[in-house]
C-alpha positions, 0 to 999 in steps of 0.5 A: 122655815126650811130645816138644815140638812146634817151636812149644812148644820155641820158646816154652820157649826164649823163656821160659828166655831171659828169665833174670829171669823164669825165676829169678823163677818158681823163687824164687816156687815155692820161697817158695810151696812153703815157705808151703804147709808153714807148719804145719811152719815156724811152729807153737805145737805141736811136730812130734814128741813122745816121751813114755815111749817113745811117739811123738806128732805134735801137728801132725797129731793132737790129744793130750789133756793127760791123756796128759802127766800133766795133768788136762784131757781137752782138747788139751795146751798145749805152751807151758805150763810144767807140760806142757813140763816133764813132757814134757822129764822123760820124753822130748823135743820137736822144735819147728818153727823158729818156735814160734808160729802166726799166732794165737798170743799171746806172753804172755812178752813183757818189753816192751809190744806191739808188741814189736821183733824178738828171738831169740824173735820174729824180726820182732817182734810185732804190737799183740796180741802175735802173731808177725809172722814167722808171720803173714807166712808164713801171710798169704803162703800165703792171698794166693797161694791166693786169687789163684790161685783167683780167677785160674783161676775168672775166666779160665774165666768170661771165656774162656767169655763171650768165646768165645760173644760172638766166635763167634756175634756178632750179638745175642749179642755186642751185648747181651753188650757192653752188659751188660759196659759196665753191669756194669763201671761198678758200684762194686765197693768200695762193694758190698763195704762194703754187703754187709759190713754184712749178712754176715760176710766170709770166704775164699769170700764174698770170692772169689765177690764179686770173681769177679763183677767180675774175669771181665771182664778176659779177655772182650775179648781172647778175643772179639777172637780168636774174631771174627778166627778164626771166618771162617778157612778151617780153621773153614769146613772144620770146619763143612763136615765137619759138626762142631758149634759146641762142638767148633769153638769149644773144639777149633780156635779156643780153643787160639789164643785161649789164647795171649793168655789165658795171657799175661794170667794172671800180671797177673790174679794180681797184681791179685787179690792186690792187691785182697785186700790192699786190702780187708784194709787197709780192714777189709772183707776176711778175718775178724778174726784171719786171717793177712793182709798187708793187716791187717799194713799197717794195723797198721803205719799205726796203730803208726808207732812199730813200723816192723817191722810196715809193713816186714815187710808191705811187703817181703813184698808187694813181693817177691811182686808183683815176682816175679809181674810178672817171670814175666808178662814172661817168659810174654809173651816166650814167646808173642810170635811176633816173638821167635825 
């Protein structure tokens, strides 16, 4: 196992010394890990089925209805009374804690949708009869995955652009700054609204559009680090030894610039999640029916008589963003050279 250098050990100690950020990281990792296993927590298919001594795993395989005494070759509907009764008579089923997926409609409601919380629907249902708890779990997962993907992609582009501008300077830096000034002035929301009328938004389409504008957040920080470090003695020595520009940039200067980059990344992640939620709330985000916290907020706004919709979405977003902000503060303390 590799040992930590004194600087790395000091940063780790500074991070763990911020107890609020340290425990926030663990809580966030646990919640994100549970959301990655959403199919095992909230699903309209049983985890395991035993029928006539044979074992089936509907979560990971499609089992036709004919297998359980039905008449259709299509996948079995395990919530159907006939199929459920046939399986219970000749075996058993193990269901997940929540017997609904994010798009499962509960047709057995005794009250109009949106239905209040109950033993069957822990957080109630939305205006289409879908389980709110299941949609929160799946929505949490897609929000974090979208934010992480956008953060990593925008960091790669932003670091590369900032490194080129800061290291070479001159006309590259001059024209690069003028381009960023013009590009940052474009109204991203209006462009998304216009493009939404042309193509159907999806996960990757939204990711690409938001990436076109989110990469500029790290350019100034990385550019400043490269402008400052390109005339240091160790860089001049590397040039004298015959190292090419690429090796000098990415082997010697970039590690110093990554300190500021890593400090900003948790806050970029929160911005990406907030951006996706805002677009979903306005109706220009993920396709209709996708598990989305922003869409759940919009339903809460449209159904003020069902407060569980807005409260569920608000608490989910508040917990997620609060944990990420606390983690960001701990990372900032870890890389702060003034803290010992």
